[in-house]
C-alpha positions as CSV (number, residue, x, y, z in Angstrom):
1,M,-62.4,34.5,53.5
2,D,-59.0,33.8,52.2
3,Q,-57.2,30.5,52.2
4,Y,-55.0,31.3,55.2
5,S,-57.9,32.0,57.7
6,E,-59.4,28.6,57.0
7,K,-56.1,26.7,57.4
8,E,-55.7,24.5,60.5
9,Y,-52.3,24.3,62.0
10,T,-50.9,21.1,63.4
11,E,-50.0,21.1,67.1
12,Y,-46.3,21.3,66.2
13,Q,-46.9,24.3,64.0
14,K,-48.9,26.0,66.7
15,K,-46.0,25.3,69.2
16,V,-43.5,26.8,66.7
17,I,-45.6,29.9,66.2
18,R,-46.3,30.4,69.9
19,N,-42.6,30.0,70.7
20,F,-41.7,32.5,68.0
21,Y,-43.8,35.2,69.6
22,E,-42.9,34.3,73.2
23,N,-39.2,34.8,72.4
24,K,-39.6,38.0,70.5
25,D,-38.0,40.1,73.2
26,L,-35.0,37.8,73.4
27,R,-34.5,37.9,69.7
28,L,-34.6,41.8,69.8
29,I,-32.1,41.9,72.7
30,Q,-29.8,39.6,70.7
31,K,-30.1,41.8,67.5
32,L,-29.5,44.9,69.6
33,G,-26.4,43.4,71.0
34,E,-25.1,42.5,67.6
35,L,-25.9,46.0,66.3
36,V,-24.0,47.5,69.3
37,S,-21.0,45.3,68.5
38,D,-21.1,46.3,64.9
39,M,-21.3,50.0,65.9
40,Y,-18.1,49.7,67.9
41,L,-16.3,48.8,64.7
42,E,-18.1,51.2,62.3
43,T,-16.2,54.2,61.1
44,N,-18.6,55.5,58.5
45,G,-20.6,58.5,59.8
46,K,-23.7,57.8,57.8
47,K,-23.8,54.2,58.9
48,R,-23.3,55.2,62.5
49,E,-26.3,57.6,62.3
50,S,-28.4,54.9,60.8
51,G,-27.3,52.5,63.5
52,W,-28.3,54.9,66.2
53,K,-31.8,55.2,64.6
54,K,-32.0,51.4,64.6
55,I,-31.0,51.3,68.3
56,Q,-33.7,53.8,69.2
57,K,-36.3,51.7,67.3
58,M,-35.2,48.5,68.9
59,L,-35.4,50.0,72.3
60,A,-38.9,51.2,71.6
61,D,-39.9,47.7,70.3
62,L,-38.5,46.4,73.6
63,K,-41.0,48.8,75.4
64,V,-38.2,50.9,77.0
65,H,-39.7,54.1,78.3
66,P,-39.3,57.0,75.8
67,N,-37.5,59.2,78.4
68,E,-35.0,56.4,79.0
69,I,-34.5,55.9,75.3
70,E,-33.7,59.6,75.1
71,F,-31.3,59.4,78.0
72,L,-29.5,56.3,76.6
73,T,-29.0,57.7,73.1
74,K,-28.5,61.4,73.6
75,D,-24.7,61.2,74.1
76,K,-24.3,58.4,71.5
77,N,-22.3,56.4,74.0
78,L,-22.3,52.7,73.2
79,S,-21.1,51.7,76.7
80,V,-24.4,53.1,78.1
81,I,-26.3,50.9,75.7
82,S,-24.1,48.0,76.6
83,K,-24.9,48.4,80.3
84,K,-28.6,48.6,79.5
85,L,-28.3,45.4,77.5
86,A,-26.6,43.7,80.4
87,E,-29.6,44.7,82.6
88,M,-32.1,43.4,80.1
89,F,-30.4,40.0,79.6
């Protein structure tokens, strides 16, 4: 056994950890919104491609159906992603 498995957390620490995981989806939605905003301003082609890959990964992490991810990202239209974000939030 390592030192971390034996560690007892205080009630406050348990609450912080629990809240961290309970709010994971909200954090991902916020990061996705920030990424979409950055993508609107981005002019570099390589960074835009990288951004689209990140968007696909974030949508998958948010448990969006793979067919919907394909639909949302196939045309690389940020307004479609923005509308989906509005639905999620």
